[in-house]
C-alpha positions, 0 to 999 in steps of 0.5 A, a space after each residue: 937460789 940464784 945458782 939454780 936460776 942460772 943453771 936453769 937459764 943455761 939449760 933453756 938457752 941451750 934447748 932453744 938453740 936446738 929446737 925452735 918448736 916446743 911441744 907438750 900440754 904445758 905452756 912455757 911462761 917466763 917471769 922475773 923470778 924463775 925459768 923452771 927448766 929441768 932435765 931427765 933421762 930414760 933408758 931405751 932398749 934396742 935389738 936387731 931387726 931382720 928386713 926380709 925385703 925392702 922397697 927398692 925403687 932405684 935407678 941403680 941395678 946391682 949384680 953379683 955375689 959376695 960372701 962375708 965372714 960375718 954377714 954371710 952370703 949376699 947376691 943381687 940380680 935384676 929385671 929390666 925393660 928397654 925403653 923405645 922412644 916414640 916413633 922410633 925408626 932405624 935407617 932405611 934399606 937395612 941389610 941386617 942387624 949384625 950384632 946386639 949387645 946388652 951393655 951394663 955400665 957401672 960407676 963402682 963396685 964392692 969386693 974383689 975386682 979380679 973375682 971371676 963371675 958368670 952372668 946370664 941373660 934370659 928374656 922375659 916371657 911375661 909383660 910387667 905392667 908398671 902403672 904404680 899400683 903394684 908396689 910388690 914389683 919393687 920389693 927386693 924379694 920379688 920372684 924372677 921366675 914369675 916373669 921368665 922360663 927358667 927351663 928355657 935356654 938362656 939368651 946369653 952368658 958372659 964371664 966377667 970381672 969388675 976389673 976387665 983385664 982385656 982393656 988396655 991401660 991406654 983406653 982405661 985411662 981415657 976420660 971417656 972410658 966407662 967400665 962395663 960388661 958387654 954381653 952379645 945376645 946372638 944372631 937369633 935375637 938380631 933376626 927376630 928383632 929385625 923381623 918385628 921392625 919390618 912389620 909395617 902398617 899404613 895409617 892415613 897413607 903413611 907407613 909406620 912401624 906399629 911395634 915401635 911407636 912407643 915403649 908400651 908397644 915395643 915391650 908388648 910386641 918386641 922385647 918384654 925385657 931381660 932377667 940378668 943374674 949370675 950363675 957361677 963365681 962370687 966375690 964382687 957386686 957391681 953398682 950398675 948406673 946405665 943399661 944399654 941395648 946396642 944394635 949394630 946395623 948394616 944398611 945401604 946408602 948412597 955415596 957422593 957419586 950416587 953409588 950404593 955402599 954398605 955402611 955400619 952404625 950403632 943404634 943405642 936403646 936404653 933402660 930409663 926411668 919411664 920403664 921398669 927395673 927392679 933388683 932382687 937381693 938375697 941374704 943368708 946368715 942374717 938370722 944368726 946375727 939377729 940373735 946376737 945379744 952383745 950389740 945390734 946391727 945395721 946391714 944393707 941392702 935388705 938385711 938388718 936394722 936396729 929396733 928401738 923400744 921406748 918407755 913411753 908409758 913411764 914417760 907419759 906418767 911423769 911428763 903428761 902435763 909438761 912441755 917437752 922442750 928437747 929430747 935427744 939420743 945417740 947411738 954409738 957405733 962399735 969398732 969393726 974388728 973383722 979382718 976381711 980384706 974387703 970391708 963394707 962401708 959405714 951407713 952414712 945416714 939413718 932414718 928413725 921411723 915408727 915401725 908400723 909406718 916404715 912400709 908407708 914411708 918408702 912406698 909413698 916416697 915420703 921425706 922426713 918431717 922432723 915430727 914423726 920421722 928423723 934423719 941422723 948422719 954418721 959422725 966419724 969424730 964421735 963415732 955415732 948417730 945423734 937424733 934431736 928434736 924428738 920431743 915432737 915425736 914423743 908429744 905426738 905419741 902422748 896425744 895418741 895415748 891421751 885419746 885412748 886413755 880418755 876412752 877408758 882403761 879397757 879401750 886403752 889396753 885393747 888399743 895397745 894389743 891391736 897396735 903391737 908396735 906403738 912404742 917401737 922405732 926402727 933405725 934404717 940406713 938410707 940415702 938422700 937426694 938433695 935439690 940445688 939448694 941442698 934441701 933433702 927432697 928424697 929418702 930411699 933405702 940404702 942399697 949399697 953394701 954397708 954395715 955397722 954394729 951399734 952399742 946395744 942389744 939384750 945384754 945391755 938392756 938387761 945390764 945392772 949398770 944403768 950408766 952403761 945403758 942407752 939413755 934418752 935425754 929430756 929437757 922439759 918445763 912445768 906449766 907456770 900459772 901467773 
């Protein structure tokens, strides 16, 4: 009897160190005789789930194309607007805009640094009004042809590689060097830009440039934006952190001797968070992996995640009157056996979210609450992702069940039919943003090129060896009446 008491006490001490909030119907009551803590476990089922698109509102743009022997071909391209600061002005007495270049500055890339690709820039023909109401603008399957004329001649093209061999090492090794693809936009673009700038109006006796008074006027009247995409080659994906429109201006000014002289300057305009930018991702070969029964997959961006099915009804029948003190589960990562020279990274963080609530979570910029949404970071020592404090989620679902069951068996069955995914979770690769104190203040879909294979899938779900299947561990207490 004393041994049982000590074991239960040890379990209770462990669970309380993990979770400071117990949930459930029963109330934990300790007295001098016993602490009735018990352990249980349940088998969960997993399968790969295809993500045709993800909500991808990000300050990073992605460009390129890459084919992987296991995950197929992946490509990325983007739409972008250029911001015009309020009351933007160029130097007086402009002779001409000699050159305009679109600069794509990238912090890193995935793939072959020497692979040759060709990028094409097309002007947008339709104004994209980003007032926050059209969430479809930021899904990764948005259709660029809705916003530009694919039959018109391109504004510019440029051959490039992630490692620009035309840059000498003396420049590349400087701290100020920022890798970029610089694309000349041509003389016609420069001439049209200056003509629109030279259009003026007089307001309250002051001459203004109405098309350049703010970003909305600029986008509506001067430059609706660009569609940037690769048209040939493959082998790399650029992670573009800054996008600039550089204008090389020739204008007249006075010397110290009061003589006219022609000088040149570069005026930068940039894409900022105040204007629209969205990347499209396309994958091929994902559907075949969904049908792989030997494991489950994670693939970013906009590729694959893992779906988890919980035995909630079975758990409810056994623990509907218990206090759920601790529930945890781990998902083991399989070793990457591929021999590709360009291995993808491992997703660093997974979001566990109810399948029916994933869309709302990302569209409304929510942060995990450790009640119905949870985060787990990849542990390279154990080669796994571990989730804890899931007792809060299970108790929340128990409350849903209880509400419907109390209405009657018919209503309960109808509710399950109407909410097909009520017992399903998704494990979605994400990135997080933290404040100066290290608190997570933002959670977004992982848009870098990452992948992982997890233990699970239909073969394991149907395995006759229960010890090999994925287990959810539960520690609970029965209500004790004094």
